[in-house]
N, C-alpha and C positions, 0 to 999 in steps of 0.2 A: 509473402515468404512461404515456400513449400514446407509442409510439415512431414518430414520423412518418417517411415516406420522405424528407423533405427533409433529414434528418440523414445526409448521405452520408459525411462524414468530419470528424472533429474532431482537431486537433493538440493533443496533450498533452505537457507536460514535467512528468511526475508520477512520484513514486517509488512503485512498485507495492506495496511493503510496507505502505503506509498506506491503500491504497484497498480497503476491504472493503465497507462499507455506510455511507452517510453518517448513518444513524441510530445507528451505532456504528462504532468502528474500533479496531483493535488498536494500542496505544501502542508506538511505537518505543522500544527500549531496547538498550543495548549488552549483548550476552550475556556472562555471567560464568561462570567455571568454579568448580565446587565446590572448597572449600579442601582436601578430603581426596584429591583426584585428583592424583596425582603422576607418572603415566606414561600413555602412550597406551593400554595394555591396560586400565588402570583406567577410563580415559575411555570406552573402547568398552563395557565392562561396564555402566557407569552409563547410557550411552545406550540400550543394549539393555533395561535395566530400565524405562526410560521407555516404550520401544516395547511391551514386554510388557503394560504397564498402559494402553496406548492414550493416553498423554499426549504427543500428537504435537508440540504447541507447545513443551513442555518439552524433548522430544527434539531438536527442531530447534535451539532456542537452545543446548542443551548441546553438540551436535555443532559448531555454528558457533564457539562459544568454544574447543572442543577443537582444531579445525582451525587456529585462529589460533596455537595453541601447538605443534601437531604438523602442519604444513601438508602434509607428504609422506605421511601415513598414509592408505593407500587404503581401509582398512576404515572409518575414521572418515568419509571422504568418501562412501563408499557408504551408511553409516548415515544421513548427512544426506539423501542422495538418496532413500533408501527411506522415511524419515520424511516427507519433503515429499510423496511420492506418496500415502502413506497419508492424510496430512492432506487432500490435495486430494480424494481419494475420499470421505472422511467429510464434507467440506464440501458436495460435490455432493449426497450422499444426505441431507443435512439441509436442502437447498434445495427448497422445494415446487415452484418453477417448473421445476426439473430433473425432478422426479419426475412432474409432471403434464403438462408441455409436451414433454418430450424422451423419456422412457422409454416413453411410450404410443404413439409413432409406429411405423409398420411398418418392417421391415428395409429395404425398398426406399427409404423416405423417409430413414431414418438413413444409408444409403449415399450418397444424394444430398447430404445435409448434409456428410458426410465429403469427398465430391468437391469441393464448393464451398469448404470450409475449406482443403484442401491446395492447390487452385489459386489461391485468394486469397493464401495465404502465398507461394507460388512467384512470384507477380506483384509483391508489394509488400514483403516482408520485406527488411530492410536488407542481409542477406547471402544469397548463393545457398543453396538447400536442396535436397537430393536426396530423392526418394521413399523410398529405402532408409532414410535416417536418420529420416524422419518415422514411417514404419511400424514401424521397430525400437523407437522409443520408445513407440509404442502397444502393441506386443507386451509390452514390459517392464511397462507399466502394467496390462495385463490379467493378467499373471503375478502381480503383487503384489496386485491386486484379489481374486484367487481365494484369498488368504490373509488378506483383510481381513474382520473380523467384521461390520461394518455392511453391506458389499456382500453377503456370504453370507446374513446374516439377512434382507435385503430380497428376494433372488431365490430362495433355497432354504430357506425356513423349514421346520424339522422333517425335512428330507431329507438334511442334510449328512452325518450319520454313515453313512447307508445308501449314499451315493454317494461317500464320501471317496476310495475307491481310483480311481474314475473321474476325479475332479478331479485327483488326483495324476498319473494317467496323462496327462491332457490338458495339465497344466502341463509335464510332461516333453516332450510333443510340441512345445509352444511353444518350449522351450529348445533342442531338437535340430534342429527343422525350420524354425522361423520366426525364430529369434534372428538379427538382422542379415542376413536373407535379401536377396540382391541383387535390386533391382528397377530396371528401366530406363525406366519411364514412369508417368504418372499412372494409366493404365488398368490396369497391372499392380498398382499399389497398391490400386485399387478391387477387383480380382479377388482379391487375397490376403486383404484384410479380409473380403470376402464369404465366402471359403472358410473362414476361421477361425471366423466367426460360425456358419456351417452345421455345422461340426464340433462346436462347443460345444453347440449345440442338440441334435444327434443323439446325442452321447455321454452327456450327463447333464442335458438339458432346460433349459439356461441360455437365457434370453431373448436372441435374437440381436441385438436392438436394444441391449441393455446391453453386449454385446461391442463393437459398432460405436462406442458412446459412449466406451469406454475408448481407442479409437484416435483419436477426435476430440479428446478432452481430453488424453490421454497423449501424442499425437504432438507437441503444443505444447511438451513438455519438450525437444524438439530445438532450440527457439528460445532466446532469452536469458531472463533472469530477469524481464523486464518485459513479455513477450508471453504472451498466453494467450487461451483461448476463454472467453466470458462467457455464463453462463446468462441467461435473460430477466430475472430479478430483479437479477442483478449488473449487467447493462447498464442497466437502469432506475435502479439506485442510482448508477451512474457519471454518468448524465445529470443526476440530481438534484444530485449533488455539483458538477457544472459550473455548474448553474443557481443553486446556493446555497439550495435549498429542498427540504424533504422532510417527510413526515408521520411523526411519532414522538415520542420523549420529549426528545431533545436531549442525548444522552450519548455519550461514547466510552468503551469498556470492553474489558477483557481478562480471560479466564478464568484463575483461579488455583486449581489443584486443591485441594479441601478447604476453600477459603475463599469461593468464589463469584466474582461478576463485579466486578473492581476497576475503579472509575471513574477513568479517567485525566483526564477533562475533563467538565464540565457546562456546556453552552452558556448564556450570559447570556440572560435573558428567555425561557427554554424552560420547558416543563411540569415538567421535572425540577428546574430551579432554583427554580421557584415552590413546589414541594413540599418544598423544603429539602434536596435532595441536594447534596452537594459532592464535589469531587475528593478521592479517598482513601477514600470510603465503599465498602462492599461490598454488592452485591445478593445475598442468600442465598436468597430465595424469590420466585417469580413466580406469582401467582394460586394459592397454596397448594402449588406444586411446588417442592421443594428443588432449587436450582440450584448448590449448592456443588461438585458434580462434573460439571456440564454443560460441554460445549464452548461457546466463544463463539457459534458458529453456532446451536447448539440453543437457547441462551438468547435470542439475537436473534430467532429465529423466534417465540418466545413473546411477545416484546415488541412485535412488529409488529402493526398493526391499522389499522382505518379511523378517519378523523377523528371525534372525539367519543367513541369507545369508551374504556373505562377498564381499567386494569390495577392489581392490588394487589401492592405490592412489600414484601418483608421486607428491611430494611436494617440492616447492622451498621456502626457507626462505628469510630473508632480505638481505643476502649476497650471492654472486655467489657460494661460497663454500658450502653453506647450502642446499644441495639437498639430499632428502631421499625418500625411498619408504616404505609405511606403509600399512598394511592390517587391515581393520576395519569391525567389525561385526555390521550389522544393528540390532536395537532393539527398543522397545518402550522407548521414551524419555519423561520425565516429564518436561514441560517448566515452570520454576518458574518466576513469575512476579516480585519477589523481590530476585534477585541474591546476593545482598549485604546488610547486616545490621550489622553495627559495631560502636563502640565508636571511634571517631576520635580525641577527646581531653579529656583524662581521668580527668585532673585536673579541668576542667570546666563542665564536664558531657555533652559533645556535641555528640549526636548520629547522624548517617548518614544512610539513607535508600534509596537505588536506586530501583525505580519501573519502569519496562520496558514495561508494558502493563496492561490492565484492563480486566482480564478474570474471569471465575467463581470462581477460587480459591483465587483471590486477597484479598478480605476482611479477609479471614481466615489467609492468609500469613501475612497480615499487623498486625493482632492481635498477632500472634506468634512473629513477629519481635519486636513490641513495648514492649511486655512483657519481651522479652530477654534483650532489651536495658534498660528497667526500672530496671531490677534486677542488671544491671551493673552500675547503677547510672546516667542514662540519665536525664538531666534537660532542654535541648534544643534539637530540632530535625531539622536537614537538610534533607529535602525530595526532592530527585532528580528525576525530570520528564523529563530531557533532552533526546531527541531521542525517547520519548514514543509516539507512533502513535495513542494511544487510545485503544478502545475495547468496552466492554459492558457498555452501559449507566448506567444500574443498579449497576454495580460494582463501577463506579465512584461515584454514589450517596451513596452507602454503606460506602466507605472509607471516604468520606467527613463527613458523619454522626458521625465518630469517633472524629472529631475535632471541629465542629461548634455546638454551644449550641441550637440554635433555628432559625426558619425562613426558607424561601425558599432557596433551594440549587441550583436548576435549573428548568426551565420549557421548554416545547416544544410546538410548534404550527405548524400544518400542514393543508392540504387542506380538510381533512375529520376529523370528530369529534373524532375518537379514537386516533388521534395523538396529541390532545391537553391535555397535562398533566402538573401537577405541583408536584414537589418532595420537601418535607420539612424535616428538621431535626426532629427526633422523638426518637432517642436512649437515654436511661437514662444515661448510663455510657459514659463519655467523657474524652478525653485527653486534658488537659488545658495547656500543656507546650507550650512555645514560638515556633513558626514555622518559618523556613527559607525555602522557596520553590525555587528550581532551575529549570529554564526553558530555552529553546532555540528555534531556528527557526524550529526544528523538533518535538517539543512538540505540539501534535495536538489533536483536537477533545475531547475525554474524558479527556485528560490532561488539555485542555482549560476549561472544565467544572470545574475542580478543581481550576485552576488558577483564573478563573472568580469569583468563590465563595469566595476564600481566599481574593481576592482584595476587593470585594464588602462588605464582612463582616468584613473587616479590621482584619483578623485573623492571618496574618503573613506578612513577608517581602519577596517579590519576587525578586530574583537575577538572572542575566544572560542576556538573549536576548528575544526579542519579539517572541511570539509563532506563530505557522504556519498560523492560521486564517481559520480553517475549522470548522464552527459552524453549522453543519447539522447532522441529524440522518438518518441512513440507516436501512431499514428493509430487511430481507432475506426471499424470497418467493420460496419454492421448487415448481417446476412445472414438467410437464411430462418428461419422459426419464431421470430422475435423474438430470435434469438441474436446475439451480437456477437463480433467479433475485435478484440483490442487487440494491435497489431503495432508493433514498433520499425521505423520506416521511414527514420530518419535519425539522424545524430549532430549535436550542435551544437558550435559553436566560439566561443570568446571573441573579442573585437575584435582581439586579437593573434594569432588563428589557432590557439589552443591548445584541445585537447579533453582533458579531465581525468577520463575514465571510470576508476573504481577508484582514483583519485588524490585528487581533491577540491581545493578552493581553500584554501590555507593562510592563516590570519589574520596580520595584521601584529603583533598583540599577542595572545599565547596565554595562556589562562586554564585552569589545571588544575582540574577539578571534583573535589572529594573524593568518595570512593566512597560515603559515607553520605548525600550530598545527592541527594534525589529532587525533581525539579521537576515539579509538576503544572500543566499550562497553566491550568487553571481557578483556581488559587490565586495566579497571578502578580500579578494586579492589586493584591492586598492585601499582597504581600510583596516588592515590588521592592527595598526597602532591604536585605533579607536575601539577595539574589541576588548571588553572587560575580561573575558575568559583568556584571551591570548596574553593580555598584560599580566595576569596572575601566572600563567604558564611560563612566561618569560622570567618572572621573579624566581620561580622554582628552578628553571633551567640555568639561570645565572649562578645560583648557589651550587648546582650540580657541576657546572663548568669550572667553578673555583675549587672543587673538591670538598665542598662543605654541604653535604646533602641537607637541605632545609627540612625535608620530611623523609621519613624512612618507614618502610613496612617491616623491617627486620627487628 
């Protein structure tokens, strides 16, 4: 996808943990601790075992679950930090656009990119950032990269043992001379990174551009969890996500070590759906390559291709006997943000809409769904935002404007003036039907804009679980070499002036989800009656339909 210069900035209210590649994405799931881990030392040992085996996603999920139980343990916190850095390094080196577009440039060009990145961050990031902090995080990233197998295999193949002592000496130099080195300006940051790159090249022949790239990407760890530097392919994927169209198979997947790629969702009317793939299947082979121990990124790289090209998949179902091979043709796939819109109780006129994202097409999709359900006799609406990671802030505002009569819908506040905005209801035509809003721990960002407005305006009953707690706005800045910066530039506030970062919106009616229940988004259309959240939402909606509100915010 061509990245035009007209794309100066896009405002996103999107949970970063879901945005990987729109041809695939990692399913959000609450991390759980192993049953046999009873203290922090055992938790640390288990995490280090994952690290030794380069199972970075497992390590991250394990450390996150452990930190919830032992929040003050510094070793667990650093284990999480270390695993995230290793994961980021391996993702980059699995990304062909990084290898071909970024590692091949000269040291001077790489330093120019570094300079643009740090200056853009200083100008636009929501909080002030020092050069010292940015460079210190880059130094840490380089230090860890020099112990990362994929990094070393790429840059020093066959030479590592011979120069091992040189690498160790250089890492010690990083630790003693450059760790948290005080810098007073952007120019001193440039000079320091150039100096480190020159030392690495002189001492053991490491490509100086690779060193600078660890500062470009690693420095962004000084920011929040939702800000990062995007390779050309990641930036293109993000734009495709916003546009709601990409070339691929139409799956969301996550690697499970030893089992392959677990399909969290199969998009309706996609090549994968037409080939018979369903959520819960595992891809175990891609064009004859065993992928049971591949990372998600490695497998995704093999699944990508041009429109019309074919890929052969070995697929395992839920039972050992269910093994099959299918050939799937890649093509342009339209991603619908509303995959399900149906009447779920005809006698009471209860409609159900599942919205999985907020993209450019979402307002028009919502209008079409509402009109269809209205023709079918809808009198109450269940609006399902569970698992919805967010998307365009403007799309969230537009869909809210269909339901709220007047007043502020959301406001944003940032460090610079153009980030301070207030969005109010202004649309003449409204839907005044009773609303039941479904949320869960994976309803994030733009979904929370909706939940916050529904709660503050007392516009409906929220059912489910507390939302994710990501109340910030990201802007996308295209920079040189088709690279992008995703930066948090503002926080958003509910109509009542609340910002609930790391807190989330509490439901009016809480539903505890049993540990054994796994909800695949691709299966929901056929199993709504078995969904405990939907059952509770139906109870509330039936009371609303009868004119006897079971719960009220008023």
